[in-house]
C-alpha positions in Angstrom: 28.3 53.7 6.5 28.8 54.7 3.0 25.3 56.1 1.4 22.2 54.4 2.4 20.6 52.2 -0.3 17.4 51.3 1.8 15.0 52.8 3.8 16.6 51.0 7.4 20.2 52.8 6.0 18.6 55.9 5.2 17.1 56.3 9.1 19.8 55.0 10.7 22.4 57.3 8.5 20.5 60.6 8.8 20.0 60.0 12.8 23.4 62.3 13.0 23.2 65.9 12.3 27.1 65.9 11.1 26.5 63.3 8.1 23.1 65.8 7.1 25.0 68.7 7.1 27.7 67.2 5.0 25.2 65.6 2.7 23.2 68.8 1.9 26.7 70.6 1.1 27.5 67.7 -1.5 24.3 67.9 -2.5 24.1 71.4 -3.1 27.5 72.6 -3.9 29.5 69.8 -5.4 32.4 71.4 -4.8 32.8 71.3 -1.3 32.4 75.3 -1.0 29.3 76.5 0.7 28.5 80.4 -0.5 26.2 82.5 1.3 22.5 82.0 -0.7 21.8 85.1 -0.6 24.7 87.1 -1.9 26.8 84.3 -3.2 29.8 84.9 -0.8 32.2 81.9 -0.1 34.0 84.1 2.9 31.4 81.9 5.1 32.2 79.9 8.6 30.4 77.1 10.8 29.4 78.6 13.7 29.5 74.9 15.8 27.1 76.0 18.8 24.5 77.5 16.7 24.7 75.0 13.8 24.7 77.8 11.5 26.8 79.5 8.9 27.4 83.2 9.3 28.7 84.9 5.7 30.8 88.2 6.2 29.0 90.2 3.5 27.5 93.6 4.0 24.0 92.6 4.1 20.6 91.5 6.8 20.5 88.0 7.8 24.0 87.0 7.6 23.2 83.9 9.4 21.9 81.0 7.6 21.3 77.6 7.8 21.5 75.0 4.9 17.5 74.9 4.5 17.9 78.5 3.7 17.0 78.7 -0.4 15.2 75.8 -0.4 12.0 73.9 0.2 12.6 73.1 3.8 13.3 76.7 4.7 11.7 78.5 7.8 11.0 75.2 8.7 11.7 74.3 12.6 11.8 70.6 11.8 15.6 69.2 11.5 17.1 68.0 8.4 17.7 64.4 10.2 13.5 64.4 10.2 13.3 66.1 6.7 15.6 63.5 4.6 14.0 60.3 5.8 10.7 62.0 4.9 12.1 63.1 1.3 13.0 59.4 0.7 9.7 57.8 1.6 7.7 59.9 0.0 10.4 59.1 -3.1 10.7 55.5 -3.1 7.3 54.0 -1.5 5.2 52.9 -4.9 1.9 54.1 -2.6 2.9 57.2 -1.2 2.7 57.7 2.4 0.1 59.5 4.1 0.3 62.5 6.5 -1.0 60.4 9.2 1.6 57.7 8.8 4.8 60.0 8.1 3.9 61.9 11.6 3.9 58.5 13.9 7.2 57.6 11.9 8.5 60.7 12.4 7.4 61.6 15.8 6.2 65.0 14.3 2.3 66.5 14.3 0.1 65.4 11.7 -0.5 69.0 10.5 3.6 69.4 10.3 3.8 66.1 8.4 1.3 66.8 5.8 2.8 70.4 5.5 6.4 68.3 4.9 5.0 66.2 2.2 3.6 68.6 -0.1 6.9 70.9 0.1 8.7 67.5 -0.9 5.8 67.2 -3.8 7.3 70.6 -4.8 10.7 69.3 -5.0 9.7 66.4 -7.8 8.1 68.8 -9.7 9.5 68.1 -12.9 9.7 72.3 -14.3 12.2 71.5 -17.0 10.8 69.0 -19.3 13.6 69.7 -22.0 12.2 68.5 -25.4 8.7 67.8 -26.0 7.2 64.5 -26.3 7.2 62.0 -29.6 9.3 61.2 -32.4 8.2 63.2 -35.7 7.7 61.0 -39.1 10.2 60.8 -42.0 9.5 64.3 -43.1 10.4 65.6 -39.1 8.0 68.5 -38.6 6.1 68.5 -42.1 2.4 69.1 -42.1 0.1 66.1 -41.2 -0.8 65.6 -44.9 2.7 64.8 -45.7 2.9 62.5 -42.3 0.0 60.8 -43.2 1.1 59.9 -46.8 4.2 58.3 -45.1 2.9 56.6 -42.2 2.9 53.1 -44.0 6.6 53.4 -44.2 7.2 54.5 -41.0 7.5 52.0 -37.8 6.4 54.3 -35.3 4.2 51.8 -32.8 7.2 52.2 -30.9 7.4 56.1 -30.8 4.2 57.1 -30.6 2.8 59.2 -28.1 -0.6 58.0 -26.2 -2.7 60.9 -25.1 -5.8 60.2 -22.8 -8.1 61.8 -20.4 -9.3 60.7 -16.9 -11.7 61.9 -14.1 -10.8 62.0 -10.6 -13.4 62.4 -7.5 -15.7 60.2 -5.7 -18.6 57.9 -6.9 -22.5 58.6 -5.5 -22.5 55.5 -3.9 -19.8 56.9 -1.2 -21.0 60.5 -1.0 -23.5 61.4 2.0 -27.3 61.4 0.9 -27.5 65.3 1.4 -24.6 65.6 -0.9 -26.3 63.4 -3.5 -29.3 65.2 -3.1 -27.9 68.5 -3.9 -26.0 67.1 -6.7 -30.0 65.5 -8.1 -31.3 69.5 -7.5 -28.2 70.5 -9.2 -28.2 68.6 -12.3 -32.0 66.8 -12.7 -31.3 66.2 -16.2 -28.0 64.2 -15.3 -28.4 62.9 -12.0 -30.6 59.8 -12.6 -31.3 57.3 -10.1 -28.6 55.0 -10.1 -26.7 57.2 -12.2 -23.0 56.7 -10.8 -20.4 58.3 -12.6 -20.9 62.3 -12.6 -18.0 64.2 -14.7 -19.5 67.6 -13.7 -18.7 66.1 -10.3 -15.0 65.0 -11.0 -11.6 66.7 -11.7 -10.5 66.2 -15.7 -6.8 65.5 -16.3 -4.6 65.2 -19.4 -2.0 62.2 -19.8 0.5 61.4 -22.4 2.5 58.9 -22.6 5.9 58.8 -24.9 6.4 54.5 -25.9 10.1 55.3 -27.0 11.7 57.2 -23.4 8.7 55.5 -21.1 8.1 59.0 -19.8 4.8 60.1 -18.6 3.2 64.0 -18.7 -0.1 64.5 -17.0 -1.4 67.9 -16.0 -5.3 69.3 -14.4 -7.4 70.8 -16.9 -10.3 73.1 -16.9 -12.4 70.9 -18.6 -12.1 68.3 -22.0 -13.4 71.0 -24.9 -11.2 70.2 -28.1 -9.4 73.8 -28.2 -8.5 73.3 -23.9 -7.0 69.1 -24.9 -5.4 70.3 -28.1 -3.3 73.4 -26.7 -2.1 70.9 -24.0 -0.8 68.1 -26.7 0.3 71.4 -28.9 2.6 72.2 -26.2 4.1 68.8 -25.3 4.3 66.8 -28.7 6.4 67.6 -31.6 4.5 67.9 -35.3 4.7 65.1 -37.0 4.2 62.9 -34.3 2.3 59.5 -34.2 -0.6 60.0 -31.6 -2.5 57.4 -30.1 -6.1 57.9 -28.8 -9.4 57.0 -28.4 -12.1 58.0 -30.7 -13.5 60.9 -28.2 -14.6 63.4 -31.1 -12.7 66.5 -29.2 -9.4 64.6 -31.0 -10.5 64.3 -34.3 -8.2 67.3 -35.6 -5.2 65.8 -34.3 -4.5 64.8 -38.3 -4.0 68.7 -39.4 -0.4 68.5 -37.0 0.3 64.3 -36.2 -0.2 61.1 -37.3 -3.3 60.2 -35.6 -4.7 56.9 -35.0 -7.7 55.5 -32.8 -8.9 52.2 -31.0 -12.4 52.3 -30.4 -12.8 50.9 -26.8 -16.5 50.4 -27.1 -15.0 47.2 -29.7 -11.6 46.8 -28.4 -8.9 48.1 -26.5 -6.2 47.1 -28.3 -5.5 47.3 -32.4 -2.1 45.8 -33.0 0.4 49.0 -31.9 -2.7 50.8 -31.6 -3.5 51.4 -28.0 -3.3 53.4 -24.8 -2.8 50.4 -22.3 0.1 52.0 -20.9 -1.3 55.4 -20.3 -3.8 53.3 -18.2 -1.2 51.6 -15.9 -0.5 55.1 -15.0 -3.9 56.2 -14.4 -4.5 53.1 -12.4 -1.2 53.3 -10.3 -2.5 57.2 -9.3 -5.8 56.5 -8.7 -5.3 53.6 -6.5 -2.6 56.0 -5.0 -5.5 58.6 -4.2 -7.9 55.7 -3.0 -6.2 53.7 -1.0 -3.5 56.3 0.6 -4.8 59.4 0.6 -8.7 59.1 0.4 -9.8 62.7 0.5 -7.7 65.2 -2.2 -9.1 68.6 -2.9 -9.1 69.7 -6.6 -7.3 72.6 -6.5 -4.2 70.3 -4.8 -4.3 67.5 -7.1 -1.6 68.9 -9.8 0.9 68.1 -6.8 -0.3 64.9 -6.1 0.1 64.2 -9.7 3.9 65.4 -9.8 4.3 63.0 -7.0 3.1 60.0 -9.1 4.7 61.1 -12.4 8.3 61.5 -10.4 7.8 57.8 -9.3 6.8 56.7 -12.5 9.1 58.3 -14.6 12.4 57.4 -12.5 11.1 53.8 -12.2 13.6 52.7 -14.7 17.4 52.9 -14.5 17.3 53.7 -10.7 17.5 52.5 -7.7 15.7 54.1 -4.4 18.9 55.4 -3.3 19.2 57.9 -7.3 15.7 58.5 -6.7 16.1 60.2 -3.3 19.1 61.9 -4.5 17.5 63.3 -7.5 15.0 65.1 -5.2 17.3 66.3 -2.9 18.6 67.6 -6.2 15.9 69.9 -6.9 15.2 71.4 -3.7 17.1 74.4 -4.3 15.4 77.5 -5.5 11.7 76.3 -4.7 9.7 77.8 -1.9 6.2 76.7 -0.5 4.7 78.5 2.2 1.5 77.4 4.4 -0.4 80.5 3.6 0.3 79.5 -0.6 -0.7 75.9 0.1 -3.6 76.9 2.0 -4.9 78.9 -0.7 -4.9 82.0 0.9 -2.1 84.0 -1.1 -1.2 83.4 -4.5 2.0 85.3 -3.6 5.2 83.2 -4.2 8.7 84.6 -3.0 10.3 82.1 -5.8 
């Protein structure tokens, strides 16, 4: 069978252990020469009965499997289950819950939950490369020059949309004891019938580049001016056009960017000025969280954002097979232990 192109073909293809081995070798070592992940030596041999490699270098732990040095390391679950799980999470638009994966692979729910978080770590894009946006005619000039030239610069299709979102439950869906405690903690803000309380939600900032159709999102500690603008300056090129709503936290962006706003109290689109592309991403993310994952702890929300960003940013010019191969190519050099995932330690082996 050729390389799989659908989920059914992937399940059939990776049901064979030898195919899994050859696939992992091709992804990790494109030249086909297996190297020891501990010393880099090419003097290794495949032990057929033990299903591991042995390195002849002088160091501890001479035997290693193809999972060593990847997010799969120290997992007793075989590659025949890991690889279909990576395929499912890479390509299912609404994600896959740990209970669904548990039933599909025949593992416990606790194991499948841990598997999904490891795969999300592989989805994380740690090297964004360049910043978002396209500087105006004066390059990275100050905002004064950029604003002066914006009348002659067609930047509508080169702009960066910036917006914030709040992730969390509604009061109407909470237990009455929790609502009562919230009203006690915030007596001035928690009026009867008030459905949205931002202090009870996790803030997220998002940036969408119209030229590349790529989005970046990140959990932030608050939505104050200094916090949001630090993220914008970090991710957007100086002199680029930025579109936001009329939130006062963005009122000083004109010192570095061509900044234009749309008043959502009056309209959502003013010519090219809007944040609707980013609103689309928020819609996909929130439906994913509410419909598939249901309950997500705030300190793990970044991992779910990584998952959603991966599928969103690879939706164009990619098919299921190429998205899957990209995830597998990003497996190496990353590690997530169960104690780290559950918050018992901040230490990481990589």
